[in-house]
Backbone of each chain as ProteinMPNN parsed JSONL, in Angstrom:
{"seq_chain_A": "XXXXXXXXXXXXXXXXXXXXXXXXXXXXXXXXXXXXXXXXXXXXXXXXXXXXXXXXXXXXXXXXXXXXXXXXXXXXXXXXXXXXXXXXXXXXXXXXXXXXXXXXXXXXXXXXXXXXXXXXXXXXXXXXXXXXXXXX", "coords_chain_A": {"N_chain_A": [[-9.726, 42.251, 264.451], [-12.498, 40.359, 263.602], [-14.518, 37.752, 265.119], [-15.372, 35.918, 263.214], [-13.567, 36.451, 261.171], [-11.287, 35.622, 262.39], [-11.771, 32.852, 262.644], [-11.949, 32.187, 260.01], [-9.392, 32.657, 259.217], [-8.109, 30.642, 260.675], [-9.197, 28.374, 259.422], [-8.066, 28.644, 256.931], [-5.436, 28.409, 257.461], [-5.318, 25.765, 258.333], [-6.113, 24.484, 256.02], [-3.864, 25.074, 254.486], [-1.968, 23.693, 255.854], [-2.815, 21.031, 255.42], [-2.368, 20.883, 252.68], [0.441, 21.056, 252.767], [1.166, 18.754, 254.166], [0.279, 16.885, 252.367], [1.994, 17.553, 250.229], [4.486, 16.954, 251.351], [4.188, 14.2, 251.606], [3.992, 13.355, 248.938], [6.515, 14.195, 247.89], [8.06, 12.391, 249.312], [7.141, 9.896, 248.47], [6.389, 9.684, 245.809], [7.659, 9.462, 242.568], [9.583, 12.093, 241.073], [9.045, 12.619, 238.384], [6.379, 12.302, 238.089], [5.064, 14.331, 239.362], [6.145, 16.725, 238.646], [5.127, 17.873, 236.452], [2.873, 19.009, 237.272], [3.216, 21.366, 238.498], [3.604, 24.9, 239.014], [2.374, 27.663, 236.897], [1.889, 29.081, 234.008], [0.137, 31.08, 232.819], [-1.441, 34.325, 232.207], [-0.885, 37.884, 232.06], [-3.058, 38.985, 233.295], [-3.885, 37.005, 234.889], [-2.05, 36.948, 236.86], [-2.189, 37.432, 239.927], [-0.974, 39.244, 242.261], [-1.365, 40.235, 244.92], [-3.234, 38.396, 245.942], [-1.809, 36.057, 245.681], [0.327, 36.453, 247.415], [-1.024, 36.542, 249.869], [-1.82, 33.886, 250.006], [0.642, 32.711, 250.108], [1.507, 33.496, 252.613], [-0.269, 32.102, 254.168], [0.61, 29.527, 253.795], [3.103, 29.671, 254.959], [2.352, 30.195, 257.641], [0.981, 27.816, 258.081], [3.063, 25.884, 257.86], [4.626, 26.737, 260.083], [2.833, 25.957, 262.071], [2.708, 23.163, 261.928], [3.92, 20.367, 263.623], [6.444, 19.491, 262.657], [9.447, 19.594, 260.796], [9.324, 21.476, 257.888], [10.33, 21.453, 254.751], [11.784, 23.52, 252.078], [10.787, 22.669, 249.535], [8.373, 21.144, 249.73], [6.865, 23.304, 250.794], [6.898, 25.165, 248.68], [5.68, 23.578, 246.728], [3.093, 23.083, 247.886], [2.101, 25.716, 247.912], [2.217, 26.261, 245.162], [0.26, 24.513, 244.175], [-2.042, 25.421, 245.447], [-2.201, 27.913, 244.233], [-2.517, 27.207, 241.548], [-5.022, 26.066, 241.621], [-6.57, 28.279, 241.814], [-6.049, 29.458, 239.538], [-3.911, 31.234, 239.272], [-1.282, 32.925, 237.855], [2.128, 31.814, 238.091], [5.461, 30.917, 239.13], [7.299, 28.118, 239.861], [10.437, 27.47, 241.249], [13.421, 25.532, 241.252], [16.578, 25.363, 242.572], [20.194, 25.339, 242.651], [23.045, 25.913, 244.797], [26.006, 27.468, 243.622], [29.086, 25.652, 243.502], [31.18, 26.854, 244.832], [30.02, 28.396, 246.681], [28.771, 26.722, 248.393], [28.277, 25.633, 251.535], [27.445, 23.556, 252.96], [25.738, 20.321, 252.678], [23.174, 20.847, 253.232], [22.405, 23.385, 252.533], [22.505, 23.346, 249.817], [20.516, 23.102, 247.928], [17.493, 24.594, 246.825], [14.06, 25.799, 246.888], [11.615, 27.862, 245.506], [8.781, 30.171, 245.136], [7.59, 32.259, 242.613], [5.811, 35.229, 241.672], [4.472, 37.511, 239.408], [7.07, 38.286, 238.818], [8.133, 38.491, 241.321], [9.611, 37.153, 244.289], [7.602, 35.247, 246.244], [7.491, 33.31, 248.058], [9.79, 31.613, 250.111], [12.11, 33.183, 249.786], [15.535, 33.614, 249.446], [18.87, 34.59, 249.885], [21.148, 34.594, 247.081], [24.166, 33.383, 245.525], [22.328, 31.55, 243.009], [21.894, 28.618, 241.024], [19.706, 28.149, 238.585], [17.91, 25.298, 238.01], [15.578, 23.884, 237.541], [12.5, 24.959, 236.42], [9.075, 25.681, 236.765], [6.191, 26.693, 235.066]], "CA_chain_A": [[-10.182, 41.171, 263.661], [-13.662, 39.78, 264.186], [-14.406, 36.274, 265.388], [-15.515, 35.254, 261.933], [-12.321, 36.526, 260.398], [-10.36, 34.764, 263.092], [-11.995, 31.483, 262.339], [-11.581, 31.994, 258.6], [-7.893, 32.518, 259.147], [-7.736, 29.342, 261.204], [-9.515, 27.439, 258.401], [-7.136, 28.761, 255.873], [-4.16, 27.749, 257.953], [-5.542, 24.327, 258.382], [-6.063, 24.066, 254.639], [-2.47, 25.114, 254.025], [-1.293, 22.541, 256.527], [-3.227, 19.866, 254.659], [-1.59, 20.876, 251.407], [1.86, 20.855, 253.107], [1.297, 17.32, 254.49], [0.183, 16.176, 251.038], [3.243, 17.823, 249.415], [5.574, 16.122, 251.984], [3.958, 12.738, 251.24], [4.282, 13.303, 247.464], [7.938, 14.21, 247.72], [8.641, 11.247, 249.892], [6.654, 8.593, 247.934], [6.116, 9.693, 244.378], [8.779, 9.905, 241.67], [9.56, 13.411, 240.643], [8.55, 12.722, 237.02], [4.965, 12.214, 238.063], [4.433, 15.512, 239.881], [6.766, 17.975, 238.275], [4.337, 18.575, 235.4], [1.721, 19.601, 237.923], [3.688, 22.562, 239.221], [3.714, 26.165, 238.244], [1.253, 27.984, 236.012], [2.316, 30.29, 233.21], [-0.972, 32.102, 232.868], [-1.285, 35.6, 231.538], [-0.644, 39.015, 232.905], [-4.314, 39.184, 234.02], [-4.026, 35.952, 235.878], [-0.971, 37.056, 237.91], [-2.742, 38.292, 240.983], [0.081, 39.248, 243.201], [-1.898, 40.323, 246.313], [-3.875, 37.131, 246.434], [-0.721, 35.046, 245.805], [1.081, 36.724, 248.613], [-1.836, 36.13, 251.005], [-1.743, 32.396, 250.105], [1.986, 32.354, 250.567], [1.596, 33.697, 254.102], [-0.994, 31.019, 254.789], [1.519, 28.308, 253.717], [4.146, 29.842, 255.987], [1.746, 29.918, 258.953], [0.645, 26.351, 258.214], [4.362, 25.238, 258.111], [4.919, 27.028, 261.405], [1.98, 25.189, 262.984], [2.966, 21.766, 261.925], [4.988, 19.993, 264.528], [7.478, 18.752, 261.892], [10.142, 20.434, 259.882], [8.79, 21.452, 256.548], [11.393, 21.986, 253.9], [11.322, 24.55, 251.075], [10.215, 22.122, 248.369], [6.956, 20.973, 250.023], [6.21, 24.609, 250.911], [6.712, 25.652, 247.352], [4.675, 22.703, 246.072], [1.798, 23.435, 248.443], [1.635, 27.015, 247.452], [1.91, 26.164, 243.743], [-1.063, 23.817, 243.979], [-3.057, 26.375, 245.826], [-2.26, 29.002, 243.226], [-3.014, 26.59, 240.401], [-6.451, 25.901, 241.788], [-7.19, 29.619, 241.704], [-5.579, 29.859, 238.198], [-3.015, 32.402, 239.425], [-0.024, 32.649, 237.175], [3.21, 31.858, 239.014], [6.557, 29.983, 238.742], [8.139, 27.404, 240.923], [11.874, 27.425, 240.865], [14.335, 24.73, 242.058], [17.943, 25.842, 242.253], [21.37, 24.813, 243.447], [24.108, 26.876, 244.96], [27.293, 27.13, 242.961], [29.87, 24.836, 244.397], [32.12, 27.65, 245.634], [29.207, 29.036, 247.732], [28.064, 25.651, 249.106], [28.984, 25.353, 252.791], [27.011, 22.181, 253.467], [24.693, 19.701, 251.832], [21.791, 21.343, 253.708], [22.022, 24.61, 251.851], [22.895, 23.167, 248.48], [19.385, 23.191, 247.041], [16.397, 25.465, 247.398], [12.866, 25.933, 245.989], [10.774, 29.035, 245.868], [7.691, 30.503, 244.189], [7.564, 33.659, 242.153], [4.55, 35.676, 241.005], [4.8, 38.882, 238.849], [8.565, 38.457, 238.958], [8.646, 38.661, 242.736], [9.627, 35.885, 245.118], [6.566, 35.399, 247.288], [7.679, 32.281, 249.139], [11.157, 30.999, 250.023], [13.152, 34.111, 249.336], [16.78, 33.324, 250.135], [19.977, 35.235, 249.099], [21.851, 33.733, 246.202], [23.744, 33.123, 244.156], [21.641, 30.318, 242.698], [21.84, 28.1, 239.607], [18.327, 27.58, 238.352], [17.963, 24.007, 237.426], [14.238, 23.441, 237.116], [11.438, 25.896, 236.659], [7.711, 25.265, 236.29], [5.28, 27.791, 235.003]], "C_chain_A": [[-11.465, 40.574, 264.373], [-13.51, 38.308, 264.423], [-14.527, 35.46, 264.124], [-14.208, 35.282, 261.184], [-11.233, 35.6, 261.06], [-10.498, 33.284, 262.716], [-11.739, 31.16, 260.869], [-10.056, 31.793, 258.442], [-7.415, 31.121, 259.652], [-7.919, 28.281, 260.08], [-8.539, 27.51, 257.296], [-5.804, 28.164, 256.201], [-4.238, 26.3, 257.91], [-5.462, 23.782, 256.968], [-4.667, 24.047, 254.133], [-1.694, 23.981, 254.652], [-1.582, 21.218, 255.817], [-2.445, 19.796, 253.341], [-0.076, 20.569, 251.632], [2.048, 19.391, 253.416], [1.233, 16.492, 253.178], [1.446, 16.368, 250.252], [4.336, 16.976, 250.015], [5.425, 14.672, 251.619], [4.329, 12.485, 249.822], [5.797, 13.237, 247.273], [8.576, 12.914, 248.206], [8.316, 9.903, 249.079], [6.493, 8.521, 246.456], [7.241, 10.139, 243.554], [8.508, 11.308, 241.114], [8.885, 13.601, 239.304], [7.042, 12.809, 237.036], [4.357, 13.542, 238.545], [5.025, 16.783, 239.356], [5.969, 18.712, 237.224], [3.152, 19.197, 236.012], [2.123, 20.813, 238.84], [3.695, 23.77, 238.368], [2.452, 26.385, 237.373], [1.635, 29.214, 235.247], [1.311, 31.401, 233.168], [-0.732, 33.298, 232.008], [-1.138, 36.722, 232.589], [-1.909, 39.25, 233.803], [-4.44, 38.165, 235.124], [-2.94, 35.982, 236.944], [-1.374, 37.93, 238.948], [-1.824, 38.297, 242.179], [-0.416, 39.299, 244.691], [-2.475, 39.026, 246.838], [-2.822, 36.071, 246.588], [0.049, 35.272, 247.101], [0.292, 36.313, 249.913], [-1.708, 34.535, 251.213], [-0.4, 31.959, 250.581], [2.141, 32.444, 252.1], [0.822, 32.595, 254.812], [-0.106, 29.735, 254.856], [2.557, 28.471, 254.805], [3.512, 29.697, 257.421], [1.44, 28.461, 259.145], [1.967, 25.564, 258.494], [4.745, 25.498, 259.511], [4.129, 26.211, 262.443], [2.215, 23.717, 263.099], [4.089, 21.442, 262.854], [5.991, 19.102, 263.878], [8.192, 19.772, 261.062], [9.61, 20.35, 258.438], [9.809, 22.164, 255.634], [10.853, 22.84, 252.803], [10.53, 23.932, 250.004], [8.734, 21.884, 248.681], [6.257, 22.29, 250.199], [5.873, 25.174, 249.542], [5.674, 24.857, 246.578], [3.295, 23.062, 246.574], [1.262, 24.704, 247.913], [1.33, 26.986, 245.989], [0.528, 25.495, 243.444], [-2.163, 24.701, 244.365], [-3.268, 27.494, 244.825], [-2.833, 28.404, 241.897], [-4.535, 26.454, 240.413], [-7.227, 27.17, 241.608], [-6.723, 30.211, 240.321], [-4.781, 31.187, 238.335], [-1.703, 32.06, 238.874], [1.168, 32.763, 238.18], [4.278, 30.9, 238.457], [7.172, 29.416, 239.94], [9.485, 27.163, 240.377], [12.625, 26.411, 241.847], [15.716, 25.147, 241.638], [18.961, 25.232, 243.086], [22.324, 25.95, 243.667], [25.297, 26.478, 244.222], [28.211, 26.501, 243.938], [30.688, 25.698, 245.313], [31.36, 28.351, 246.757], [28.517, 28.0, 248.685], [28.79, 25.342, 250.345], [28.619, 24.01, 253.326], [25.999, 21.631, 252.538], [23.343, 20.35, 252.08], [21.401, 22.602, 252.914], [22.4, 24.553, 250.361], [21.697, 23.427, 247.527], [18.333, 24.075, 247.738], [15.278, 25.523, 246.372], [12.11, 27.157, 246.547], [9.692, 29.316, 244.838], [7.778, 32.014, 243.842], [6.22, 33.981, 241.519], [4.882, 37.183, 240.554], [6.259, 39.222, 239.132], [9.039, 38.74, 240.288], [8.639, 37.295, 243.387], [8.588, 36.06, 246.201], [6.666, 34.299, 248.363], [9.093, 31.759, 249.0], [12.255, 31.874, 249.585], [14.427, 33.801, 250.097], [17.946, 33.914, 249.234], [20.69, 34.212, 248.275], [23.28, 33.812, 246.466], [23.121, 31.798, 243.991], [21.816, 29.966, 241.285], [20.499, 27.518, 239.467], [18.454, 26.309, 237.513], [16.691, 23.564, 236.877], [13.263, 24.609, 237.389], [10.12, 25.35, 236.076], [6.814, 26.399, 236.24], [5.844, 29.024, 234.228]], "O_chain_A": [[-11.464, 40.335, 265.581], [-12.535, 37.682, 264.006], [-13.867, 34.432, 263.971], [-13.778, 34.273, 260.625], [-10.432, 34.939, 260.399], [-9.515, 32.574, 262.504], [-11.369, 30.041, 260.515], [-9.549, 30.951, 257.701], [-6.47, 30.532, 259.127], [-7.048, 27.458, 259.801], [-8.195, 26.466, 256.742], [-5.141, 27.523, 255.384], [-3.292, 25.639, 257.481], [-4.831, 22.753, 256.727], [-4.281, 23.12, 253.421], [-0.839, 23.38, 254.003], [-0.687, 20.391, 255.641], [-1.932, 18.741, 252.966], [0.574, 19.923, 250.81], [3.032, 18.811, 252.957], [2.01, 15.566, 252.945], [1.935, 15.412, 249.649], [5.068, 16.323, 249.271], [6.411, 13.984, 251.353], [4.943, 11.46, 249.527], [6.307, 12.349, 246.59], [9.513, 12.402, 247.592], [9.113, 8.966, 249.041], [6.461, 7.433, 245.883], [7.779, 11.207, 243.847], [7.386, 11.654, 240.744], [8.223, 14.615, 239.082], [6.456, 13.339, 236.091], [3.227, 13.853, 238.168], [4.463, 17.852, 239.593], [6.06, 19.931, 237.072], [2.43, 19.9, 235.303], [1.429, 21.172, 239.791], [3.782, 23.69, 237.142], [1.631, 25.495, 237.15], [1.694, 30.302, 235.82], [1.634, 32.553, 233.46], [0.137, 33.261, 231.136], [-1.252, 36.513, 233.797], [-1.778, 39.673, 234.951], [-5.033, 38.433, 236.17], [-2.918, 35.131, 237.833], [-0.989, 39.099, 238.947], [-1.911, 37.41, 243.028], [0.033, 38.545, 245.553], [-2.251, 38.618, 247.977], [-2.896, 35.257, 247.509], [0.375, 34.311, 247.797], [0.867, 35.82, 250.884], [-1.536, 33.999, 252.308], [-0.264, 30.997, 251.337], [2.784, 31.623, 252.753], [1.187, 32.186, 255.914], [-0.103, 28.999, 255.843], [2.867, 27.509, 255.508], [4.141, 29.109, 258.301], [1.613, 27.92, 260.237], [1.949, 24.648, 259.316], [5.184, 24.553, 260.167], [4.634, 25.833, 263.5], [1.989, 23.088, 264.133], [5.101, 22.143, 262.89], [6.372, 18.074, 264.438], [7.575, 20.754, 260.652], [9.475, 19.265, 257.872], [10.074, 23.356, 255.786], [9.644, 22.908, 252.587], [9.608, 24.592, 249.525], [7.89, 22.392, 247.943], [5.106, 22.402, 249.776], [4.749, 25.598, 249.273], [4.872, 25.436, 245.845], [2.401, 23.325, 245.77], [0.104, 24.784, 247.505], [0.344, 27.576, 245.549], [-0.216, 25.917, 242.56], [-3.175, 24.746, 243.664], [-4.39, 27.953, 244.61], [-3.58, 29.097, 241.206], [-5.226, 26.677, 239.419], [-8.415, 27.142, 241.286], [-7.012, 31.37, 240.025], [-4.993, 32.128, 237.57], [-1.051, 31.099, 239.283], [1.209, 33.679, 239.001], [4.056, 30.186, 237.48], [7.521, 30.103, 240.9], [9.678, 26.729, 239.241], [12.461, 26.463, 243.066], [15.989, 25.27, 240.444], [18.661, 24.655, 244.131], [22.422, 26.856, 242.839], [25.623, 25.293, 244.16], [28.124, 26.795, 245.13], [30.89, 25.334, 246.472], [31.98, 28.852, 247.695], [27.803, 28.36, 249.62], [29.893, 24.803, 250.252], [29.387, 23.389, 254.061], [25.447, 22.346, 251.702], [22.483, 20.379, 251.199], [20.222, 22.848, 252.66], [22.591, 25.59, 249.726], [21.896, 23.932, 246.422], [18.289, 24.263, 248.953], [15.489, 25.331, 245.175], [11.991, 27.425, 247.743], [9.71, 28.728, 243.757], [8.007, 32.872, 244.695], [5.577, 33.125, 240.912], [5.498, 37.947, 241.298], [6.599, 40.302, 239.616], [10.175, 39.174, 240.477], [7.817, 36.426, 243.097], [8.711, 36.975, 247.016], [6.021, 34.358, 249.41], [9.549, 31.49, 247.888], [13.257, 31.392, 249.057], [14.386, 33.733, 251.326], [17.962, 33.74, 248.016], [20.836, 33.067, 248.704], [23.661, 34.269, 247.544], [23.38, 30.929, 244.823], [21.886, 30.832, 240.414], [20.154, 26.531, 240.116], [19.049, 26.307, 236.435], [16.669, 22.916, 235.831], [13.24, 25.159, 238.49], [10.089, 24.666, 235.052], [6.634, 27.071, 237.256], [5.159, 30.039, 234.1]]}, "seq_chain_B": "XXXXXXXXXXXXXXXXXXXXXXXXXXXXXXXXXXXXXXXXXXXXXXXXXXXXXXXXXXXXXXXXXXXXXXXXXXXXXXXXXXXXXXXX", "coords_chain_B": {"N_chain_B": [[31.299, -2.47, 219.835], [30.365, -0.015, 222.018], [28.68, 3.015, 222.459], [28.64, 5.609, 224.644], [25.815, 7.623, 225.571], [23.883, 10.506, 226.25], [20.738, 10.397, 227.814], [18.16, 11.635, 226.209], [15.847, 14.147, 227.196], [15.68, 13.208, 229.683], [16.961, 14.658, 231.55], [17.827, 17.889, 232.961], [20.113, 20.505, 232.435], [22.455, 22.873, 233.696], [24.965, 25.201, 233.201], [27.482, 26.844, 234.851], [30.041, 29.043, 235.448], [32.699, 27.029, 236.423], [31.226, 24.755, 236.672], [28.775, 22.196, 236.22], [25.463, 21.677, 236.702], [23.368, 19.034, 236.969], [20.1, 17.79, 236.624], [18.122, 15.033, 237.272], [15.27, 14.464, 235.639], [13.402, 12.503, 236.058], [13.798, 11.312, 238.617], [14.398, 13.499, 240.215], [16.78, 13.874, 241.307], [19.901, 15.563, 241.957], [23.085, 16.504, 240.458], [26.243, 17.596, 240.824], [28.74, 18.627, 238.755], [32.141, 18.897, 238.356], [35.405, 19.824, 237.26], [37.17, 17.006, 236.057], [34.889, 15.447, 235.812], [32.976, 17.158, 234.859], [34.095, 17.677, 232.411], [34.029, 15.164, 231.138], [31.239, 14.766, 231.041], [30.585, 16.78, 229.29], [31.808, 15.915, 227.017], [30.528, 13.634, 226.252], [28.663, 12.958, 223.718], [27.295, 11.245, 222.164], [28.731, 10.433, 219.951], [31.197, 9.467, 220.36], [33.171, 6.719, 221.337], [34.204, 4.719, 224.112], [37.044, 4.629, 224.086], [37.668, 6.756, 222.536], [36.661, 8.881, 223.994], [38.315, 8.729, 226.236], [40.745, 9.262, 225.115], [40.308, 11.858, 224.225], [40.03, 13.175, 226.681], [42.476, 12.686, 227.871], [44.021, 14.175, 226.251], [42.982, 16.668, 226.742], [43.576, 17.142, 229.473], [46.277, 16.661, 229.548], [47.208, 14.226, 230.33], [48.017, 10.823, 231.208], [46.513, 8.259, 229.278], [45.848, 5.741, 230.552], [45.761, 6.472, 233.133], [43.65, 8.189, 233.226], [41.546, 6.524, 232.561], [41.161, 5.029, 234.89], [39.607, 6.636, 236.524], [37.591, 7.312, 234.838], [35.941, 5.035, 234.02], [34.58, 4.231, 236.49], [33.117, 6.617, 236.945], [31.471, 6.761, 234.672], [29.894, 4.556, 235.169], [28.554, 5.49, 237.375], [27.046, 7.514, 236.222], [25.421, 6.013, 234.54], [24.002, 4.571, 236.454], [22.669, 6.624, 237.633], [20.803, 7.075, 235.752], [21.308, 8.789, 233.663], [22.785, 8.431, 231.354], [23.028, 6.124, 228.594], [24.086, 3.106, 226.836], [24.743, 2.884, 223.446]], "CA_chain_B": [[31.669, -1.151, 220.342], [29.25, 0.783, 222.453], [28.89, 4.479, 222.588], [27.811, 6.184, 225.775], [25.052, 8.782, 225.137], [22.996, 11.045, 227.23], [19.297, 10.091, 227.488], [17.423, 12.905, 225.867], [14.578, 14.321, 227.891], [15.732, 12.624, 231.051], [17.611, 15.55, 232.5], [18.076, 19.299, 232.621], [21.448, 20.891, 232.981], [22.81, 24.275, 233.759], [26.357, 25.297, 233.39], [27.768, 28.206, 235.362], [31.459, 29.025, 235.806], [33.334, 25.734, 236.086], [30.401, 23.664, 237.252], [27.563, 21.844, 235.521], [24.476, 21.025, 237.601], [22.477, 18.246, 236.234], [18.968, 17.308, 237.382], [17.401, 13.938, 236.615], [13.871, 14.795, 235.667], [12.602, 11.383, 236.526], [13.938, 11.156, 240.072], [14.555, 14.79, 240.902], [18.19, 13.903, 241.887], [20.827, 16.585, 241.434], [24.437, 16.138, 240.387], [27.189, 18.644, 240.6], [29.934, 18.09, 238.066], [33.224, 19.841, 238.185], [36.713, 19.249, 236.866], [37.167, 15.952, 235.081], [33.528, 14.938, 235.675], [32.294, 18.084, 233.973], [34.584, 17.479, 230.979], [33.462, 13.888, 230.717], [29.858, 15.013, 230.736], [30.505, 17.572, 228.081], [32.302, 15.139, 225.829], [29.528, 12.516, 225.895], [27.724, 13.487, 222.738], [26.705, 10.189, 221.396], [29.503, 10.077, 218.783], [32.534, 8.989, 220.782], [33.146, 5.521, 222.151], [34.972, 4.807, 225.4], [38.417, 4.863, 223.787], [37.746, 8.153, 222.024], [36.434, 9.729, 225.144], [39.512, 8.707, 227.098], [41.79, 9.905, 224.338], [40.029, 13.314, 224.33], [40.259, 13.553, 228.084], [43.938, 12.633, 228.084], [44.623, 15.398, 225.55], [42.5, 17.925, 227.453], [44.213, 17.29, 230.779], [47.657, 16.315, 229.312], [47.366, 13.076, 231.281], [48.172, 9.497, 230.6], [45.16, 7.657, 229.118], [45.613, 4.698, 231.492], [45.4, 7.043, 234.409], [42.322, 8.796, 233.007], [40.662, 5.376, 232.562], [40.852, 4.546, 236.288], [38.502, 7.409, 237.078], [36.621, 7.36, 233.837], [34.938, 3.94, 234.04], [33.57, 4.314, 237.672], [32.241, 7.757, 236.794], [30.471, 6.446, 233.709], [29.003, 3.653, 235.875], [27.671, 6.379, 238.205], [26.045, 8.22, 235.321], [24.456, 5.023, 234.134], [23.169, 4.272, 237.628], [21.842, 7.787, 237.877], [19.857, 7.14, 234.704], [21.531, 9.98, 232.77], [23.275, 7.964, 230.076], [22.956, 4.667, 228.344], [25.014, 2.734, 225.839], [24.147, 2.593, 222.179]], "C_chain_B": [[30.467, -0.331, 220.74], [29.672, 2.234, 222.654], [28.025, 5.052, 223.644], [27.113, 7.453, 225.186], [24.141, 9.257, 226.228], [21.55, 10.699, 226.774], [18.562, 11.337, 227.396], [16.13, 12.922, 226.631], [14.614, 13.836, 229.266], [16.297, 13.583, 232.089], [17.514, 17.032, 232.035], [19.431, 19.644, 233.167], [21.627, 22.348, 232.758], [24.302, 24.43, 234.058], [26.613, 26.785, 233.831], [29.251, 28.123, 235.89], [32.091, 27.733, 235.364], [32.505, 24.555, 236.587], [29.13, 23.467, 236.32], [26.664, 21.171, 236.504], [23.477, 20.277, 236.759], [21.317, 17.663, 237.121], [18.293, 16.167, 236.661], [15.885, 14.246, 236.797], [12.867, 13.709, 236.085], [12.593, 11.236, 238.08], [14.019, 12.379, 240.855], [15.986, 14.883, 241.484], [19.063, 14.962, 241.192], [22.264, 16.065, 241.425], [25.232, 17.402, 240.056], [28.4, 18.188, 239.985], [30.971, 19.19, 237.867], [34.512, 19.095, 237.721], [36.551, 18.179, 235.753], [35.766, 15.479, 234.844], [32.792, 15.826, 234.707], [32.746, 17.891, 232.562], [34.083, 16.187, 230.39], [32.007, 14.073, 230.229], [29.755, 15.804, 229.401], [30.914, 16.838, 226.832], [31.358, 14.07, 225.383], [28.499, 13.188, 224.989], [27.139, 12.474, 221.868], [27.476, 9.825, 220.15], [30.863, 9.469, 219.128], [32.347, 7.71, 221.661], [34.074, 5.697, 223.355], [36.463, 5.277, 225.093], [38.593, 6.338, 223.286], [37.545, 9.169, 223.091], [37.684, 9.878, 226.048], [40.619, 9.486, 226.444], [41.592, 11.469, 224.363], [40.333, 13.919, 225.665], [41.796, 13.623, 228.331], [44.593, 13.834, 227.436], [44.225, 16.66, 226.305], [43.291, 18.261, 228.738], [45.748, 16.937, 230.725], [48.055, 15.19, 230.378], [47.542, 11.824, 230.519], [46.8, 8.776, 230.473], [44.869, 6.591, 230.182], [45.182, 5.296, 232.787], [43.956, 7.624, 234.354], [41.257, 7.698, 233.13], [40.246, 4.892, 233.989], [39.699, 5.348, 236.867], [37.305, 7.433, 236.117], [35.494, 6.298, 233.955], [34.03, 4.023, 235.264], [32.626, 5.484, 237.471], [31.131, 7.463, 235.778], [29.444, 5.487, 234.337], [28.012, 4.457, 236.778], [26.648, 7.076, 237.365], [25.012, 7.277, 234.847], [23.48, 4.722, 235.282], [22.202, 5.397, 237.939], [20.808, 7.931, 236.801], [20.043, 8.324, 233.709], [22.05, 9.545, 231.428], [22.996, 6.495, 229.854], [23.99, 4.366, 227.283], [24.281, 2.324, 224.549], [25.025, 1.731, 221.329]], "O_chain_B": [[29.637, 0.012, 219.898], [30.813, 2.579, 222.96], [26.798, 4.993, 223.557], [27.71, 8.224, 224.435], [23.678, 8.464, 227.048], [21.206, 10.706, 225.592], [18.352, 12.037, 228.387], [15.412, 11.927, 226.728], [13.645, 14.029, 230.001], [16.158, 13.391, 233.297], [17.17, 17.339, 230.893], [19.849, 19.151, 234.215], [21.088, 22.971, 231.843], [24.825, 23.874, 235.023], [26.074, 27.753, 233.294], [29.605, 27.236, 236.667], [32.067, 27.353, 234.193], [33.042, 23.487, 236.885], [28.559, 24.404, 235.764], [27.058, 20.169, 237.102], [22.808, 20.871, 235.913], [21.553, 17.128, 238.205], [17.915, 16.335, 235.502], [15.34, 14.277, 237.9], [11.705, 13.96, 236.404], [11.555, 11.067, 238.719], [13.747, 12.363, 242.055], [16.335, 15.895, 242.092], [18.947, 15.197, 239.99], [22.633, 15.269, 242.288], [24.912, 18.15, 239.133], [29.113, 17.394, 240.599], [30.702, 20.246, 237.294], [34.611, 17.872, 237.814], [35.925, 18.392, 234.715], [35.46, 15.119, 233.707], [32.069, 15.343, 233.836], [31.95, 17.926, 231.623], [33.741, 16.15, 229.208], [31.622, 13.6, 229.16], [28.936, 15.5, 228.534], [30.426, 17.111, 225.735], [31.398, 13.645, 224.228], [27.595, 13.886, 225.447], [26.509, 12.826, 220.871], [27.001, 9.02, 219.348], [31.584, 9.01, 218.242], [31.509, 7.651, 222.561], [34.654, 6.767, 223.543], [37.01, 6.166, 225.746], [39.566, 7.016, 223.614], [38.193, 10.215, 223.095], [38.032, 10.957, 226.527], [41.336, 10.256, 227.084], [42.539, 12.243, 224.499], [40.834, 15.04, 225.764], [42.288, 14.566, 228.95], [45.544, 14.423, 227.948], [45.019, 17.584, 226.479], [43.614, 19.409, 229.044], [46.41, 16.927, 231.763], [49.033, 15.261, 231.123], [47.255, 11.755, 229.324], [46.038, 8.699, 231.438], [43.744, 6.533, 230.679], [44.342, 4.732, 233.489], [43.189, 7.543, 235.313], [40.202, 7.911, 233.726], [39.13, 4.422, 234.211], [38.891, 4.807, 237.623], [36.156, 7.558, 236.542], [34.304, 6.612, 233.985], [32.814, 3.899, 235.116], [31.443, 5.372, 237.791], [29.984, 7.86, 235.983], [28.25, 5.601, 234.061], [26.832, 4.128, 236.901], [25.493, 7.211, 237.769], [23.841, 7.641, 234.741], [22.27, 4.634, 235.07], [21.092, 5.183, 238.427], [19.976, 8.834, 236.894], [19.112, 8.773, 233.041], [21.79, 10.22, 230.432], [22.762, 5.731, 230.79], [24.711, 5.269, 226.859], [23.339, 1.533, 224.57], [24.654, 1.389, 220.206]]}, "name": "protein", "num_of_chains": 2, "seq": "XXXXXXXXXXXXXXXXXXXXXXXXXXXXXXXXXXXXXXXXXXXXXXXXXXXXXXXXXXXXXXXXXXXXXXXXXXXXXXXXXXXXXXXXXXXXXXXXXXXXXXXXXXXXXXXXXXXXXXXXXXXXXXXXXXXXXXXXXXXXXXXXXXXXXXXXXXXXXXXXXXXXXXXXXXXXXXXXXXXXXXXXXXXXXXXXXXXXXXXXXXXXXXXXXXXXXXXXXXXXXXXX"}
């Protein structure tokens, strides 16, 4: 990797960190009704650019790892969704709950992830899951 | 006579096996309803008043209506507080 590429990667990670912090603030301070309509992007087959979406997802994961705070699945999914929306990349954000018989604790009861081209690109976690909300 | 009714557009629900998961689309809060709670939720269709709902539950669970009522009212209060139902 060249020095320029290294700095570009750092910049992308910092950008992802900014989106993550913003998402965490939104989750904490803004009622769900105000931001749920700004998630996901149905788009068309042409706008579902999987490779680019996966790269952005990796940036979000790197950003979350760099932040000195725990970043839950929902802000990660939101940050990625907004990054994808800005690039008009078709994707779906999913919020789901574990069925009661599979729920071992409150901590693993809910989960959020992002899909693109029918693949989970961020937040993949073994089910089963009950899909309760989808955007896009 | 008031009739409990679900607030349309306020929630999304998914039923799987013996559980209904309801999400309040305003607040983002989730509710997992099983057993009696699930049955109460399903019976609230905007056409039954409190007495009719309790009677239907008593029949469904072969239980005394007075006993049903002790759990029914607090649960309905929870649904109201959660913003999922109101009284018409």
